[in-house]
N, C-alpha and C positions, 0 to 999 in steps of 0.2 A: 115116396114111403123114404126112403134115404133122410130126404133132407128135415122133410119135417118132425124122425126118432132124432137125428145133430139135435133139431132146434130144441128141442124136449130136455136132452140131454146138456145140453150147453145153458139151458134155465133151470138147470135142476144145479148143477157148479155153480151158477150165479149168489142162486139163491145159499149156497154153504158162509155170506158172509151173514145176514139171520144167526147164524147159530153164532158164526167167533164176535158178533158183538152184542148176543145177551148174555156170553162168557165176561166179557170184559166190563160191561155193567158189575154183574155182579162183584169185581174184583176192583170197580175203582167208588164200591161206596164197601166191600169190605174193608177196606188200605181207609177208606174215612172213619169207620165206625172202629178201627183199630187205632188211627191217628187221634184222632177225640178223647180215647179210652187216655193214652202219653198223655197225649197234653192239651189237657182239656181250655187255656188259656191263646189254641192258638184255633178252633173252635169254627172261626167267622170266616179264616182264613184259610183252611180245610174247606168248608162247604167249598169257598166259592171254586177254587180248584178241583173241585169232586163231579160241579156242576158239569165246568168248563170240558172234565175227561167226557162225563155225560152224553154232552154234546156230540164232541168230537166223536167218538162212539159207536153213538147212533148216528149218524152223518153216513158214516160204513158204510152200514146194512142197507140204509135207505139209496146211495150208490149202485152196490150192492141189487137192493131191488129193481130198482131203473134199467138195471145191466141187464137181466130177467124178463123185464117188459119187452125192451125192444127188442131180447133176439125173439121173443115168443110174438109178436106184435108187426113188425116189419117181413118189404119180402113175401 
């Protein structure tokens, strides 16, 4: 019973990465809007950087979910 409780607590802690990724994605695209408003000529370059930031941030969320599933469904 203690082991199952530890697994659930560990998996819950690992899924905190999803909330952080949501905040990170909001920050990335918010900064994209601000950067485009300040310098419309760099729109294409800023958008490419924003997509890269989105992909890296989303990858961290997926890593957190993978760890949570490994904690829950192994052993």
